[in-house]
N, C-alpha and C positions, 0 to 999 in steps of 0.2 A: 245290191239294189239301192236306189235312192229313197231314203226314209225321212220323213218329217215327224217330229214329236212335239206336239203342242202341250205346254205345261212342263215346267222344270222343277216341280216339287219333288218329293221323295221318289215317288214311282216314276214320274217322267224322266227325271235326270238319271237314275240308275238304268232305266230301259235304254235311254238314248246312248249312254256311255257304253254299255255292254253290247249293244247291237253294233256300235262302231268297233269295238274290240274284236268282234268275229268277223269283221271285214266289210261291212255295209258303209255307205255314205250317208251320214246322219246330220240333220240340221235340227237343232232344238230351238223352239220358239217360246218366247215369254214376253209379256207386255212391260215388265219391270226393267227399265233401261240400266239401272245401277247394277242390278243382279246379272244382267246379261254381260256387261262390261267385265265384271269380276270373273264370270265363268269363262269368258274369252281368254282370260289369263290363267286358267286352270284352278281358279279358287272355288271350291265348292261351297254353296251356301248352307249346307246341312253337314253334321258331323257323321260320317260313315267311313269306317276304316277301309283304306285302299281305293276310295272313290277318287280323291284328288289326283293320285298317281296315274290312274288310268285315264282321267281327263287330260293331263299334260301329255301323256304318251300319244293318244290318238289325235289331239290337236296338232301335235308336232308332225305326225304322219298324215295330216290332212284329211282325215276321215271324220272328224268331229267339228262341227260348226255351231255358232249360236247367233241368234238374231231377234230383233223386236218386231220384224216385218213378215206377216204371214204369207204374203205373195212371194217373198224371197224364199222362204222355206218350202212352199208348195210347188215352186217352179220345178217341173220335170220329176216331182216325186211320185214314185210308183205306189207307195203306201203312206198313209197318214195315220199316226197313232194319237189318239186322244187321251191324254193323261192329266187332265185338270181335276181340281178338287171337287168333291161332292159333299160339301159340309152339311152337318145335321141341322135340320129345321127345328123349331121349337117343339114340334109334336113328335120328333124322333125320326121322321122321314128324311130321305136323302134329297138335298137340294141340287137340282139339275141345270141350274141357270148357266154355269160356266160351260157345261157340255153343250148345251143348246146354242150358246154364243159361238162356239167354235164350229158347230155344224153349219151355221149360217155362213161363216167365213169360208168354209170349204165349198159350200154351194155357190158362193159368189165368186171365187178366185180359181178354182181348179180349171185347167185347159185340156185335160186328158183323162182317159179311164183311170179310175182310182180305187184302191181298196182302203176303206176307213176301219181302223182297228180300235175298238174302245177298251182301253186298258184301265180306265177308271172304274171303281166299284160302283155299279148302278143296279137299281131295282130290276126285278124280272120283268122283261117286255120293253126295256128302254132301248135296246139295240134295234129292235124292229121299228120302234117309234122314231129313232133318229134317222134310220134309213128313209122313212116316209117323209121325215122333216126336211132331209137334205134334198130329196127328189122334188118336194114341193117348191124349194127355193132355187133350184139350179137355174143358172142363167145360160149355160152352154149345153149342147147336145153331147154329153159324156155320160158314161156308164159308172155307177158307184155301187160298190158292194160293201155292206158293213159286216164286220166280224167281231165276235166277242172273244177277248184274249186276257182273262183276269190274272192278276199277279198274286203270288204267294210268297212274296219276300218278307223276311223278318228284319226289323231294324237292328242294326249292329252287325249283321251277317249277310247283308243284301247282296254284296259282291260274290261272296262264297255261294250264296243260294242261287244266284243267276247261273252259275256254271255247274252247280251240283244239286239241282232241285230234283224233287221226286217225279214231276210230271209238268208238262206244258198243256194247257187246255185251250182248245180252239173250238169255238161254236160258230157255226156258219149255215146259212141257207143254200149257199153254193159250194159244192164239193171243189170246184176249181179254185175259188177264193181261198177255202180252207187249205188246199195243197200248197197254194203260194206262200201263206203264212207259215205252213210247216217247213217249207224250204227255207225260208228266212231264218228260222230258228234251228235248223238242222245242225249247224256247227257247234251249238251248245252241247249236243250229245245227250240230250235228256229225252226220255220217252214223251211221245205225243199222244194226247188222247182227243180225237175229234168227235164232236157231238153236234146237237142242235143248239141254236143260239140260247134259248130259254134255259135249257139244262146247264149250259155253260155259266150263265148268270147265277143260277141257283147254286151251283157248286161252290162258288166263291163264298156266298153267305153261309151255306150248309158247313163248309169246312172251318170257318171262323167260329160259328155258333157251337160246333162240336167240341173244338179246342177250349172254348171259354167254358163250356159245360164241365170238361175235365177238371179245370182249375177251380171252379166253384165247388165242385163235388169233393175234391180233396180237401178244400178248405173247410167244408162242413164236417168231414171225417176228422180233420185236425181239431175243430172245436169240440167234438165228441171225445177224442183222445185225451184232451186236457182234463176232462171231467171223470174219465175212467182210469186215469194213470197209465195210458198206453203211449207209445212213441209213434207219431205220424210217419216219421221217415222209415221206420221199420215196416209200418203197415203199407207204405207206398212201394217199397222195394218188394214186398211179399206179392202184392196184387200185380205190380208191373212185370213180374216174371211170367205172368200168364200172357201168352201171345195175343190172346183176343183183346187184352186190355192195352198192353205196351206200357212202357216206362216213361214215355214223354208226357210233359204237362202235368205231372203229378207232384210238383214242388209246392208244398203249402206255404202261404205267406199271406200278404195283405191285399190280395186281389190283383186283377189285371187292369192295365191302363193302355195308353198309347192311342194311335189314330185309327186303329182297325177294330179291335174287339168291342170296345164300348158302342162305337157308331154303328158297326154291322149288326150287333145283336138287337139294337133298338130298330133299326132299318128293316130287319127281318120280321120283327113283331109287327111292323106296320104293314109289310107285305102281307103277312098272314091275316092281319085285320081287315085288309082290303078285300079279301076273298071270304070274309066272314069265318075265319077260323081263329080259335083262341089257342095260342101256343103256350100253354100253361108251363111246360118244362122250362122254356126259355125265359119266361117271366120270372121263374124262381132263380135261374142263373144271374139274371140282371140285379135282382134284389139281394141276393147272397153277396154279390160283389160290392154292392154299395155299403152293406153292413160291414164287410170284411175290412174295408178301408179305414174304418173307426176303431178296429180292434185294438191297436196299440194304445189309443187314447183311453180306452176302457181299462186296459192293464195298468196304465199310468194312474188313473183315478182311483183304481181299486188299491194300489200300493201307497199312495200318498193322500193325505187328507185334503190338501189343496196344492194347486200348481202356481198359485199366485206368488210372484216374486222369485220363483225358481229359475235357474240357469238350465236350459235344456239344449243339449247339442243334437243336431239332426245331421246324420251322415247319409248322403245320397238323396238327390231330388228328382233326377230323371225317372221315368216310369220302369226303365230297365237299363242294365249296363250297356256300354258301347253305342250310346246315343245321347243326344242333347235335348231330346224330345220330353216336354212336360205335359203333353196333351193327356188329360184324364189321369195324371199321376196322383198316387196317394198322397204325395207331399203337399198338394194344393189343399185338400181338406184338412189335413193333420196340422200343418203349420198355422193355417187360419184359426183353428179351434184352440191351439196352444196359445196364440196370442190373445184370443178372446177370453181365455181363462187366466190372463195375467202373467204368462211365463215369458221370460226372455229367451228368444230363439237365436242360436248361433248355428249356422248351416254351412256345410261343405259338400261340394260335388266336383269331381276332377274335371268334368267336361261342361255340365249344363248350367253353371252359374250365371252366365249372361242372360240366358233365356229365362232363368229363375227370377232374376231382378225385374224382367218385364211381366212376369206372371204372378208371382206370390206377393203377399201383403208387403208393404214397404217397410214396416218396422223390423223386418227380419235383419239380423247382422250376418254378413258373410265372411267367413274365415278363409285364410289362405292355404290352409293345410288342415289334415285331420287332428294333427296335435293342437293347433290353435283352437279349433272347435271344442275339443275335449277339456281343455285346461280350465279347472275350476268348476266344471259342470256338475249339477246335481244328479242328473240323468242323462243317458244318451239314447237316441232312437236310430235304428238303422232301417233305411227305407229302400235302398238300392244295393244289390249285391255286386258292386264293383270289385275287382280283384284287389285294388288297393285297400279295400275295407276287409274283404275276406282273409287276406293274408297279413294283415297289420300285426305288429309285435304287441301282445297283450300287455306288455309291461307299460305301454303308453296310457293305460287306464289308471295307473297310479297318480297321474296328474289331475284326475277329477276330484272334486270335492267329496263325492260319494260314487264309487264305481258301480253304478246300477245301469244295466244295459237292457233295452227292450228291442229285440231284433226281429223286424217284420220280414226277413227273408232267409232266416235259419242259416246264417253265414258260418257259424262256428260248430264244430263238433263238440258235443257235450263232454266227451272223454278229455278234450283238450282243456277243460276248464275245471277239471276235478280239484286241482290244488291251487286254484286261482283266487285272487282277492275279489273277483267280480261276482256280483249278484246278476244272474243272467236269466232273462225271461224271453222266450221265443214262441214260436207257433206250433201248437200240437205236441209239444215235448215237455218233460218235467222241468220245473224251475230248478236252477242250479244256485246254491247259496254257499258262500265261503265257509270254510271250517272255522270253528270258534278260535283256534290258535292263529289263523291267518287274519282274522278280523282283529284280534288284540294287537298282533304285529302292525297292522295297518293303522290302527288308532294310535 
């Protein structure tokens, strides 16, 4: 089919590229001319493993195109995907300005019957409202059906998820429109769940809210484990073996971040508020996550009388590995507070440092390697579980002034540190301190 995708952010670009990979003719549309020119050359504006390779392949095979002109993208398009951003308003609600702007463009430019698929995460009722909005602004006598098709991609594994997802959700008022979208997605070989539009919109929010709840729950358990001398990893393994609970999203740490969980949980609270419902459980999830991002700072302040003048290494800045995304990352609040307390911060991330320089406080020093960041440091904080960090040689910690590690992602097995020189603080697990003999040798 001929498909147009409006918006080449994370969701839009991955959607367009993978649809072209399964055989469709896809034109991706964005108003950023520099971005479009780079994508025409196969250069991805985001870091996502495997994405650039698929872009180059499908551009070469003439299935994937990029343009800044909506009329070019919409010309003879059977289906138009809306995948623009829905940023968070100050009150936590979703800003639909960009979605509405695209809807007006569609109404003004389409010349044939079209299915409009809203891929962006939008509040319940938005698809119905956009259908009315388009009909109100239509210039020509054409038929438009709006379909909800929320995405469930994980940053860092989005290409894999596109071809190995658990389900594809399609919400529609018209079974005919739903069937067409099902046929478009059939080559992915993923189970399709067809439902009504509002249920499809709610599924997206409910899924992310539930996963965020699991994260905040295990973090609360971790905080209790530290007080009762239990090991949260053993607890998580034990409860995860129960098939009713499952073992996913039970890794204790310093909270969730990124573009979805923080924004979607707040938006769902707003949706509930608009129908006079107090979602107390989700309020707790959001509050727990805010507190959890400061946990390593609390551990640092408990360990040292002052951070003023200390050299602190920060390893990992992205909100999760295999992405350069710093949106709502714990590194933002942690590095800012370290600077406020007078510490010198030396940071390293294998991918996200260019974005970090645009996002974090300017006084941070950026190292070219883990080794450089750790050299002569008084303490080190691990904020992202990159493989480079998880599997580093622990001998490197000898280059620190004092090898004291605060691990916000539980990267190291406690047993691997038994004979180490490292003093190791993690989340929900016992503190590991070097043996007296090791300490004497180190000194």
